[in-house]
N, CA, C and O atoms as a Tripos MOL2 file, in Angstrom:
@<TRIPOS>MOLECULE
protein
  248   247    62     0     0
PROTEIN
NO_CHARGES

@<TRIPOS>ATOM
      1 N          -0.8530   -1.9340   30.0450 N.3       1 UNK1
      2 CA         -0.9650   -1.5020   28.6600 C.3       1 UNK1
      3 C          -1.9130   -2.4480   27.9200 C.2       1 UNK1
      4 O          -1.7620   -3.6670   27.9930 O.2       1 UNK1
      5 N          -2.8510   -1.9020   27.2350 N.am      2 UNK2
      6 CA         -3.8460   -2.7060   26.5480 C.3       2 UNK2
      7 C          -3.4000   -2.9390   25.1030 C.2       2 UNK2
      8 O          -3.2650   -1.9940   24.3260 O.2       2 UNK2
      9 N          -3.1760   -4.2010   24.7540 N.am      3 UNK3
     10 CA         -2.6540   -4.5490   23.4380 C.3       3 UNK3
     11 C          -3.6450   -4.2190   22.3230 C.2       3 UNK3
     12 O          -3.2450   -3.7640   21.2520 O.2       3 UNK3
     13 N          -4.9350   -4.4470   22.5710 N.am      4 UNK4
     14 CA         -5.9390   -4.1450   21.5490 C.3       4 UNK4
     15 C          -5.9980   -2.6560   21.2470 C.2       4 UNK4
     16 O          -6.1080   -2.2510   20.0900 O.2       4 UNK4
     17 N          -5.9240   -1.8460   22.2930 N.am      5 UNK5
     18 CA         -5.9840   -0.3980   22.1060 C.3       5 UNK5
     19 C          -4.7340    0.1060   21.3740 C.2       5 UNK5
     20 O          -4.8250    1.0020   20.5350 O.2       5 UNK5
     21 N          -3.5770   -0.4650   21.6870 N.am      6 UNK6
     22 CA         -2.3390   -0.0920   20.9940 C.3       6 UNK6
     23 C          -2.4040   -0.4820   19.5220 C.2       6 UNK6
     24 O          -2.0260    0.3040   18.6540 O.2       6 UNK6
     25 N          -2.8790   -1.6820   19.2410 N.am      7 UNK7
     26 CA         -3.0190   -2.1300   17.8590 C.3       7 UNK7
     27 C          -4.0350   -1.2730   17.1170 C.2       7 UNK7
     28 O          -3.8500   -0.9760   15.9370 O.2       7 UNK7
     29 N          -5.1030   -0.8730   17.7960 N.am      8 UNK8
     30 CA         -6.0980    0.0140   17.1940 C.3       8 UNK8
     31 C          -5.5000    1.3640   16.8380 C.2       8 UNK8
     32 O          -5.8140    1.9290   15.7910 O.2       8 UNK8
     33 N          -4.6370    1.8840   17.7080 N.am      9 UNK9
     34 CA         -3.9700    3.1560   17.4350 C.3       9 UNK9
     35 C          -3.0580    3.0490   16.2220 C.2       9 UNK9
     36 O          -3.0240    3.9490   15.3830 O.2       9 UNK9
     37 N          -2.3190    1.9490   16.1280 N.am     10 UNK10
     38 CA         -1.4270    1.7410   14.9830 C.3      10 UNK10
     39 C          -2.2330    1.6420   13.6940 C.2      10 UNK10
     40 O          -1.8680    2.2460   12.6850 O.2      10 UNK10
     41 N          -3.3200    0.8900   13.7200 N.am     11 UNK11
     42 CA         -4.1640    0.7630   12.5250 C.3      11 UNK11
     43 C          -4.7650    2.1000   12.1170 C.2      11 UNK11
     44 O          -4.8440    2.4180   10.9300 O.2      11 UNK11
     45 N          -5.1860    2.8750   13.0990 N.am     12 UNK12
     46 CA         -5.7630    4.1870   12.8110 C.3      12 UNK12
     47 C          -4.7300    5.1010   12.1600 C.2      12 UNK12
     48 O          -5.0340    5.7890   11.1850 O.2      12 UNK12
     49 N          -3.5220    5.1100   12.6900 N.am     13 UNK13
     50 CA         -2.4600    5.9530   12.1140 C.3      13 UNK13
     51 C          -2.0900    5.5050   10.7010 C.2      13 UNK13
     52 O          -1.8650    6.3390    9.8240 O.2      13 UNK13
     53 N          -2.0260    4.1950   10.4790 N.am     14 UNK14
     54 CA         -1.7570    3.7030    9.1220 C.3      14 UNK14
     55 C          -2.8770    4.0840    8.1570 C.2      14 UNK14
     56 O          -2.6250    4.4260    7.0020 O.2      14 UNK14
     57 N          -4.1110    4.0200    8.6400 N.am     15 UNK15
     58 CA         -5.2410    4.4150    7.8110 C.3      15 UNK15
     59 C          -5.2020    5.8850    7.4510 C.2      15 UNK15
     60 O          -5.4700    6.2560    6.3080 O.2      15 UNK15
     61 N          -4.8660    6.7310    8.4300 N.am     16 UNK16
     62 CA         -4.7660    8.1640    8.1630 C.3      16 UNK16
     63 C          -3.6620    8.4380    7.1470 C.2      16 UNK16
     64 O          -3.8450    9.2330    6.2250 O.2      16 UNK16
     65 N          -2.5180    7.7800    7.3150 N.am     17 UNK17
     66 CA         -1.4040    7.9690    6.3750 C.3      17 UNK17
     67 C          -1.7990    7.5310    4.9650 C.2      17 UNK17
     68 O          -1.4640    8.2010    3.9890 O.2      17 UNK17
     69 N          -2.5050    6.4160    4.8580 N.am     18 UNK18
     70 CA         -2.9380    5.9370    3.5470 C.3      18 UNK18
     71 C          -3.9490    6.8630    2.8960 C.2      18 UNK18
     72 O          -3.9130    7.0770    1.6840 O.2      18 UNK18
     73 N          -4.8530    7.4120    3.6990 N.am     19 UNK19
     74 CA         -5.8400    8.3460    3.1610 C.3      19 UNK19
     75 C          -5.1840    9.6470    2.7120 C.2      19 UNK19
     76 O          -5.5680   10.2130    1.6890 O.2      19 UNK19
     77 N          -4.2080   10.1190    3.4620 N.am     20 UNK20
     78 CA         -3.4830   11.3310    3.0620 C.3      20 UNK20
     79 C          -2.7110   11.0700    1.7690 C.2      20 UNK20
     80 O          -2.7220   11.9030    0.8620 O.2      20 UNK20
     81 N          -2.0460    9.9230    1.6780 N.am     21 UNK21
     82 CA         -1.3060    9.5610    0.4690 C.3      21 UNK21
     83 C          -2.2340    9.5140   -0.7400 C.2      21 UNK21
     84 O          -1.9130   10.0540   -1.7990 O.2      21 UNK21
     85 N          -3.3770    8.8720   -0.5770 N.am     22 UNK22
     86 CA         -4.3420    8.7590   -1.6680 C.3      22 UNK22
     87 C          -4.8720   10.1320   -2.0700 C.2      22 UNK22
     88 O          -4.9690   10.4450   -3.2570 O.2      22 UNK22
     89 N          -5.2110   10.9390   -1.0840 N.am     23 UNK23
     90 CA         -5.7270   12.2730   -1.3710 C.3      23 UNK23
     91 C          -4.7280   13.1440   -2.1010 C.2      23 UNK23
     92 O          -5.0820   13.8430   -3.0510 O.2      23 UNK23
     93 N          -3.4750   13.1080   -1.6600 N.am     24 UNK24
     94 CA         -2.4500   13.9090   -2.3280 C.3      24 UNK24
     95 C          -2.2260   13.4620   -3.7740 C.2      24 UNK24
     96 O          -2.0650   14.2910   -4.6690 O.2      24 UNK24
     97 N          -2.2170   12.1620   -3.9900 N.am     25 UNK25
     98 CA         -2.0120   11.6740   -5.3520 C.3      25 UNK25
     99 C          -3.2130   11.9570   -6.2560 C.2      25 UNK25
    100 O          -3.0460   12.1480   -7.4610 O.2      25 UNK25
    101 N          -4.4080   11.9850   -5.6930 N.am     26 UNK26
    102 CA         -5.5800   12.3380   -6.4970 C.3      26 UNK26
    103 C          -5.5090   13.8110   -6.8860 C.2      26 UNK26
    104 O          -5.7940   14.1680   -8.0290 O.2      26 UNK26
    105 N          -5.1270   14.6690   -5.9360 N.am     27 UNK27
    106 CA         -5.0350   16.1030   -6.2170 C.3      27 UNK27
    107 C          -3.9530   16.3920   -7.2480 C.2      27 UNK27
    108 O          -4.1470   17.2140   -8.1430 O.2      27 UNK27
    109 N          -2.8020   15.7090   -7.1200 N.am     28 UNK28
    110 CA         -1.6810   15.9410   -8.0300 C.3      28 UNK28
    111 C          -1.8310   15.1910   -9.3520 C.2      28 UNK28
    112 O          -1.0810   15.4330  -10.2970 O.2      28 UNK28
    113 N          -2.8050   14.2790   -9.4140 N.am     29 UNK29
    114 CA         -3.0260   13.4400  -10.6000 C.3      29 UNK29
    115 C          -1.7450   12.7150  -11.0060 C.2      29 UNK29
    116 O          -1.3640   12.6900  -12.1760 O.2      29 UNK29
    117 N          -1.0880   12.1210   -9.9920 N.am     30 UNK30
    118 CA          0.2040   11.4980  -10.2540 C.3      30 UNK30
    119 C           0.2110   10.0060   -9.9330 C.2      30 UNK30
    120 O           1.2570    9.4650   -9.5750 O.2      30 UNK30
    121 N          -0.9130    9.3410  -10.0500 N.am     31 UNK31
    122 CA         -0.9380    7.9200   -9.7570 C.3      31 UNK31
    123 C          -1.9010    7.1920  -10.6660 C.2      31 UNK31
    124 O          -2.8050    7.7820  -11.2580 O.2      31 UNK31
    125 N          -1.6800    5.8860  -10.7610 N.am     32 UNK32
    126 CA         -2.6040    5.0440  -11.5120 C.3      32 UNK32
    127 C          -3.9420    4.9910  -10.7680 C.2      32 UNK32
    128 O          -3.9760    4.9230   -9.5390 O.2      32 UNK32
    129 N          -5.0050    5.0230  -11.5020 N.am     33 UNK33
    130 CA         -6.3380    5.0300  -10.8920 C.3      33 UNK33
    131 C          -6.5780    3.7750  -10.0740 C.2      33 UNK33
    132 O          -7.0870    3.8520   -8.9560 O.2      33 UNK33
    133 N          -6.2200    2.6250  -10.6160 N.am     34 UNK34
    134 CA         -6.4530    1.3590   -9.9140 C.3      34 UNK34
    135 C          -5.6760    1.3080   -8.6030 C.2      34 UNK34
    136 O          -6.2050    0.8720   -7.5810 O.2      34 UNK34
    137 N          -4.4320    1.7490   -8.6310 N.am     35 UNK35
    138 CA         -3.6000    1.7450   -7.4300 C.3      35 UNK35
    139 C          -4.1820    2.6570   -6.3680 C.2      35 UNK35
    140 O          -4.2270    2.2940   -5.1930 O.2      35 UNK35
    141 N          -4.6260    3.8360   -6.7710 N.am     36 UNK36
    142 CA         -5.1840    4.7760   -5.8060 C.3      36 UNK36
    143 C          -6.4790    4.2570   -5.1890 C.2      36 UNK36
    144 O          -6.7310    4.4720   -4.0030 O.2      36 UNK36
    145 N          -7.2990    3.5790   -5.9830 N.am     37 UNK37
    146 CA         -8.5410    3.0140   -5.4570 C.3      37 UNK37
    147 C          -8.2380    1.9280   -4.4280 C.2      37 UNK37
    148 O          -8.8530    1.8910   -3.3620 O.2      37 UNK37
    149 N          -7.2950    1.0470   -4.7460 N.am     38 UNK38
    150 CA         -6.9530   -0.0450   -3.8300 C.3      38 UNK38
    151 C          -6.3440    0.4940   -2.5360 C.2      38 UNK38
    152 O          -6.7170    0.0600   -1.4470 O.2      38 UNK38
    153 N          -5.4110    1.4350   -2.6520 N.am     39 UNK39
    154 CA         -4.7870    2.0150   -1.4570 C.3      39 UNK39
    155 C          -5.8270    2.7490   -0.6250 C.2      39 UNK39
    156 O          -5.8120    2.6560    0.6030 O.2      39 UNK39
    157 N          -6.7230    3.4730   -1.2670 N.am     40 UNK40
    158 CA         -7.7640    4.1920   -0.5420 C.3      40 UNK40
    159 C          -8.7020    3.2630    0.2030 C.2      40 UNK40
    160 O          -9.0690    3.5450    1.3440 O.2      40 UNK40
    161 N          -9.0980    2.1590   -0.4190 N.am     41 UNK41
    162 CA         -9.9960    1.2040    0.2310 C.3      41 UNK41
    163 C          -9.3050    0.5360    1.4130 C.2      41 UNK41
    164 O          -9.9030    0.3970    2.4800 O.2      41 UNK41
    165 N          -8.0450    0.1180    1.2340 N.am     42 UNK42
    166 CA         -7.3020   -0.5050    2.3280 C.3      42 UNK42
    167 C          -7.1040    0.4870    3.4720 C.2      42 UNK42
    168 O          -7.2030    0.1160    4.6420 O.2      42 UNK42
    169 N          -6.8250    1.7430    3.1360 N.am     43 UNK43
    170 CA         -6.6440    2.7620    4.1730 C.3      43 UNK43
    171 C          -7.9390    2.9840    4.9490 C.2      43 UNK43
    172 O          -7.9120    3.1380    6.1700 O.2      43 UNK43
    173 N          -9.0680    3.0000    4.2500 N.am     44 UNK44
    174 CA        -10.3480    3.1580    4.9460 C.3      44 UNK44
    175 C         -10.6290    1.9710    5.8610 C.2      44 UNK44
    176 O         -11.1310    2.1510    6.9700 O.2      44 UNK44
    177 N         -10.3100    0.7630    5.4100 N.am     45 UNK45
    178 CA        -10.5030   -0.4190    6.2490 C.3      45 UNK45
    179 C          -9.6420   -0.3190    7.5010 C.2      45 UNK45
    180 O         -10.1260   -0.5620    8.6060 O.2      45 UNK45
    181 N          -8.3630    0.0370    7.3380 N.am     46 UNK46
    182 CA         -7.4720    0.1910    8.4910 C.3      46 UNK46
    183 C          -8.0030    1.2480    9.4460 C.2      46 UNK46
    184 O          -8.0410    1.0370   10.6580 O.2      46 UNK46
    185 N          -8.4110    2.3860    8.8980 N.am     47 UNK47
    186 CA         -8.8670    3.4940    9.7300 C.3      47 UNK47
    187 C         -10.0880    3.1070   10.5510 C.2      47 UNK47
    188 O         -10.0920    3.2770   11.7700 O.2      47 UNK47
    189 N         -11.1180    2.5930    9.9020 N.am     48 UNK48
    190 CA        -12.3520    2.2750   10.6140 C.3      48 UNK48
    191 C         -12.1790    1.0900   11.5630 C.2      48 UNK48
    192 O         -12.8140    1.0540   12.6170 O.2      48 UNK48
    193 N         -11.3330    0.1230   11.2100 N.am     49 UNK49
    194 CA        -11.0550   -0.9880   12.1210 C.3      49 UNK49
    195 C         -10.3220   -0.4980   13.3610 C.2      49 UNK49
    196 O         -10.6390   -0.9070   14.4780 O.2      49 UNK49
    197 N          -9.3410    0.3800   13.1640 N.am     50 UNK50
    198 CA         -8.6040    0.9250   14.2950 C.3      50 UNK50
    199 C          -9.4830    1.7410   15.2170 C.2      50 UNK50
    200 O          -9.3860    1.6210   16.4380 O.2      50 UNK50
    201 N         -10.3430    2.5720   14.6430 N.am     51 UNK51
    202 CA        -11.2410    3.3890   15.4600 C.3      51 UNK51
    203 C         -12.1980    2.5050   16.2520 C.2      51 UNK51
    204 O         -12.4560    2.7740   17.4250 O.2      51 UNK51
    205 N         -12.7240    1.4600   15.6330 N.am     52 UNK52
    206 CA        -13.6530    0.5910   16.3520 C.3      52 UNK52
    207 C         -12.9360   -0.2040   17.4350 C.2      52 UNK52
    208 O         -13.5250   -0.4700   18.4830 O.2      52 UNK52
    209 N         -11.6820   -0.5910   17.2130 N.am     53 UNK53
    210 CA        -10.9290   -1.2760   18.2680 C.3      53 UNK53
    211 C         -10.7050   -0.3540   19.4620 C.2      53 UNK53
    212 O         -10.8440   -0.7740   20.6110 O.2      53 UNK53
    213 N         -10.3630    0.8900   19.1910 N.am     54 UNK54
    214 CA        -10.1400    1.8400   20.2780 C.3      54 UNK54
    215 C         -11.4380    2.1000   21.0370 C.2      54 UNK54
    216 O         -11.4420    2.1330   22.2680 O.2      54 UNK54
    217 N         -12.5290    2.2840   20.3150 N.am     55 UNK55
    218 CA        -13.7950    2.6350   20.9470 C.3      55 UNK55
    219 C         -14.3990    1.4690   21.7290 C.2      55 UNK55
    220 O         -14.9770    1.6790   22.7950 O.2      55 UNK55
    221 N         -14.2760    0.2540   21.2190 N.am     56 UNK56
    222 CA        -14.9590   -0.8910   21.8410 C.3      56 UNK56
    223 C         -14.1230   -1.6290   22.8790 C.2      56 UNK56
    224 O         -14.6210   -2.5630   23.5090 O.2      56 UNK56
    225 N         -12.8920   -1.2430   23.0710 N.am     57 UNK57
    226 CA        -12.0550   -1.9050   24.0640 C.3      57 UNK57
    227 C         -12.2570   -1.2240   25.4130 C.2      57 UNK57
    228 O         -12.0320   -0.0230   25.5620 O.2      57 UNK57
    229 N         -12.6820   -2.0110   26.3810 N.am     58 UNK58
    230 CA        -12.9500   -1.4680   27.7210 C.3      58 UNK58
    231 C         -11.6720   -1.4630   28.5500 C.2      58 UNK58
    232 O         -10.8720   -2.3960   28.4830 O.2      58 UNK58
    233 N         -11.4920   -0.4180   29.3200 N.am     59 UNK59
    234 CA        -10.3610   -0.3480   30.2460 C.3      59 UNK59
    235 C         -10.7310   -1.1100   31.5160 C.2      59 UNK59
    236 O         -11.7750   -0.8740   32.1250 O.2      59 UNK59
    237 N          -9.8500   -2.0240   31.8940 N.am     60 UNK60
    238 CA        -10.0860   -2.8010   33.1080 C.3      60 UNK60
    239 C          -8.9390   -2.5670   34.0710 C.2      60 UNK60
    240 O          -7.7720   -2.7100   33.7060 O.2      60 UNK60
    241 N          -9.2650   -2.2120   35.2790 N.am     61 UNK61
    242 CA         -8.2380   -2.0210   36.2990 C.3      61 UNK61
    243 C          -7.8100   -3.3830   36.8250 C.2      61 UNK61
    244 O          -8.6400   -4.2430   37.1190 O.2      61 UNK61
    245 N          -6.5170   -3.5590   36.9360 N.am     62 UNK62
    246 CA         -5.9910   -4.8550   37.4010 C.3      62 UNK62
    247 C          -5.5210   -4.7390   38.8160 C.2      62 UNK62
    248 O          -5.0450   -5.7180   39.3910 O.2      62 UNK62
@<TRIPOS>BOND
     1     1     2 1
     2     2     3 1
     3     3     4 2
     4     3     5 am
     5     5     6 1
     6     6     7 1
     7     7     8 2
     8     7     9 am
     9     9    10 1
    10    10    11 1
    11    11    12 2
    12    11    13 am
    13    13    14 1
    14    14    15 1
    15    15    16 2
    16    15    17 am
    17    17    18 1
    18    18    19 1
    19    19    20 2
    20    19    21 am
    21    21    22 1
    22    22    23 1
    23    23    24 2
    24    23    25 am
    25    25    26 1
    26    26    27 1
    27    27    28 2
    28    27    29 am
    29    29    30 1
    30    30    31 1
    31    31    32 2
    32    31    33 am
    33    33    34 1
    34    34    35 1
    35    35    36 2
    36    35    37 am
    37    37    38 1
    38    38    39 1
    39    39    40 2
    40    39    41 am
    41    41    42 1
    42    42    43 1
    43    43    44 2
    44    43    45 am
    45    45    46 1
    46    46    47 1
    47    47    48 2
    48    47    49 am
    49    49    50 1
    50    50    51 1
    51    51    52 2
    52    51    53 am
    53    53    54 1
    54    54    55 1
    55    55    56 2
    56    55    57 am
    57    57    58 1
    58    58    59 1
    59    59    60 2
    60    59    61 am
    61    61    62 1
    62    62    63 1
    63    63    64 2
    64    63    65 am
    65    65    66 1
    66    66    67 1
    67    67    68 2
    68    67    69 am
    69    69    70 1
    70    70    71 1
    71    71    72 2
    72    71    73 am
    73    73    74 1
    74    74    75 1
    75    75    76 2
    76    75    77 am
    77    77    78 1
    78    78    79 1
    79    79    80 2
    80    79    81 am
    81    81    82 1
    82    82    83 1
    83    83    84 2
    84    83    85 am
    85    85    86 1
    86    86    87 1
    87    87    88 2
    88    87    89 am
    89    89    90 1
    90    90    91 1
    91    91    92 2
    92    91    93 am
    93    93    94 1
    94    94    95 1
    95    95    96 2
    96    95    97 am
    97    97    98 1
    98    98    99 1
    99    99   100 2
   100    99   101 am
   101   101   102 1
   102   102   103 1
   103   103   104 2
   104   103   105 am
   105   105   106 1
   106   106   107 1
   107   107   108 2
   108   107   109 am
   109   109   110 1
   110   110   111 1
   111   111   112 2
   112   111   113 am
   113   113   114 1
   114   114   115 1
   115   115   116 2
   116   115   117 am
   117   117   118 1
   118   118   119 1
   119   119   120 2
   120   119   121 am
   121   121   122 1
   122   122   123 1
   123   123   124 2
   124   123   125 am
   125   125   126 1
   126   126   127 1
   127   127   128 2
   128   127   129 am
   129   129   130 1
   130   130   131 1
   131   131   132 2
   132   131   133 am
   133   133   134 1
   134   134   135 1
   135   135   136 2
   136   135   137 am
   137   137   138 1
   138   138   139 1
   139   139   140 2
   140   139   141 am
   141   141   142 1
   142   142   143 1
   143   143   144 2
   144   143   145 am
   145   145   146 1
   146   146   147 1
   147   147   148 2
   148   147   149 am
   149   149   150 1
   150   150   151 1
   151   151   152 2
   152   151   153 am
   153   153   154 1
   154   154   155 1
   155   155   156 2
   156   155   157 am
   157   157   158 1
   158   158   159 1
   159   159   160 2
   160   159   161 am
   161   161   162 1
   162   162   163 1
   163   163   164 2
   164   163   165 am
   165   165   166 1
   166   166   167 1
   167   167   168 2
   168   167   169 am
   169   169   170 1
   170   170   171 1
   171   171   172 2
   172   171   173 am
   173   173   174 1
   174   174   175 1
   175   175   176 2
   176   175   177 am
   177   177   178 1
   178   178   179 1
   179   179   180 2
   180   179   181 am
   181   181   182 1
   182   182   183 1
   183   183   184 2
   184   183   185 am
   185   185   186 1
   186   186   187 1
   187   187   188 2
   188   187   189 am
   189   189   190 1
   190   190   191 1
   191   191   192 2
   192   191   193 am
   193   193   194 1
   194   194   195 1
   195   195   196 2
   196   195   197 am
   197   197   198 1
   198   198   199 1
   199   199   200 2
   200   199   201 am
   201   201   202 1
   202   202   203 1
   203   203   204 2
   204   203   205 am
   205   205   206 1
   206   206   207 1
   207   207   208 2
   208   207   209 am
   209   209   210 1
   210   210   211 1
   211   211   212 2
   212   211   213 am
   213   213   214 1
   214   214   215 1
   215   215   216 2
   216   215   217 am
   217   217   218 1
   218   218   219 1
   219   219   220 2
   220   219   221 am
   221   221   222 1
   222   222   223 1
   223   223   224 2
   224   223   225 am
   225   225   226 1
   226   226   227 1
   227   227   228 2
   228   227   229 am
   229   229   230 1
   230   230   231 1
   231   231   232 2
   232   231   233 am
   233   233   234 1
   234   234   235 1
   235   235   236 2
   236   235   237 am
   237   237   238 1
   238   238   239 1
   239   239   240 2
   240   239   241 am
   241   241   242 1
   242   242   243 1
   243   243   244 2
   244   243   245 am
   245   245   246 1
   246   246   247 1
   247   247   248 2
@<TRIPOS>SUBSTRUCTURE
     1 UNK1         2 RESIDUE 1 A UNK
     2 UNK2         6 RESIDUE 1 A UNK
     3 UNK3        10 RESIDUE 1 A UNK
     4 UNK4        14 RESIDUE 1 A UNK
     5 UNK5        18 RESIDUE 1 A UNK
     6 UNK6        22 RESIDUE 1 A UNK
     7 UNK7        26 RESIDUE 1 A UNK
     8 UNK8        30 RESIDUE 1 A UNK
     9 UNK9        34 RESIDUE 1 A UNK
    10 UNK10       38 RESIDUE 1 A UNK
    11 UNK11       42 RESIDUE 1 A UNK
    12 UNK12       46 RESIDUE 1 A UNK
    13 UNK13       50 RESIDUE 1 A UNK
    14 UNK14       54 RESIDUE 1 A UNK
    15 UNK15       58 RESIDUE 1 A UNK
    16 UNK16       62 RESIDUE 1 A UNK
    17 UNK17       66 RESIDUE 1 A UNK
    18 UNK18       70 RESIDUE 1 A UNK
    19 UNK19       74 RESIDUE 1 A UNK
    20 UNK20       78 RESIDUE 1 A UNK
    21 UNK21       82 RESIDUE 1 A UNK
    22 UNK22       86 RESIDUE 1 A UNK
    23 UNK23       90 RESIDUE 1 A UNK
    24 UNK24       94 RESIDUE 1 A UNK
    25 UNK25       98 RESIDUE 1 A UNK
    26 UNK26      102 RESIDUE 1 A UNK
    27 UNK27      106 RESIDUE 1 A UNK
    28 UNK28      110 RESIDUE 1 A UNK
    29 UNK29      114 RESIDUE 1 A UNK
    30 UNK30      118 RESIDUE 1 A UNK
    31 UNK31      122 RESIDUE 1 A UNK
    32 UNK32      126 RESIDUE 1 A UNK
    33 UNK33      130 RESIDUE 1 A UNK
    34 UNK34      134 RESIDUE 1 A UNK
    35 UNK35      138 RESIDUE 1 A UNK
    36 UNK36      142 RESIDUE 1 A UNK
    37 UNK37      146 RESIDUE 1 A UNK
    38 UNK38      150 RESIDUE 1 A UNK
    39 UNK39      154 RESIDUE 1 A UNK
    40 UNK40      158 RESIDUE 1 A UNK
    41 UNK41      162 RESIDUE 1 A UNK
    42 UNK42      166 RESIDUE 1 A UNK
    43 UNK43      170 RESIDUE 1 A UNK
    44 UNK44      174 RESIDUE 1 A UNK
    45 UNK45      178 RESIDUE 1 A UNK
    46 UNK46      182 RESIDUE 1 A UNK
    47 UNK47      186 RESIDUE 1 A UNK
    48 UNK48      190 RESIDUE 1 A UNK
    49 UNK49      194 RESIDUE 1 A UNK
    50 UNK50      198 RESIDUE 1 A UNK
    51 UNK51      202 RESIDUE 1 A UNK
    52 UNK52      206 RESIDUE 1 A UNK
    53 UNK53      210 RESIDUE 1 A UNK
    54 UNK54      214 RESIDUE 1 A UNK
    55 UNK55      218 RESIDUE 1 A UNK
    56 UNK56      222 RESIDUE 1 A UNK
    57 UNK57      226 RESIDUE 1 A UNK
    58 UNK58      230 RESIDUE 1 A UNK
    59 UNK59      234 RESIDUE 1 A UNK
    60 UNK60      238 RESIDUE 1 A UNK
    61 UNK61      242 RESIDUE 1 A UNK
    62 UNK62      246 RESIDUE 1 A UNK
């Protein structure tokens, strides 16, 4: 089991959840603007970091 790939998957899922949360609150207009901006930026960082960890981690046979 590759720890980097697992951590990348977790980060990607957290990023997706944060982006969905931000999107829903923007559509419903039910959140503070500053909070939504911060959550959206953090979610994007998590998402793109997770995707790059998954993509750049090489599988090595042991």
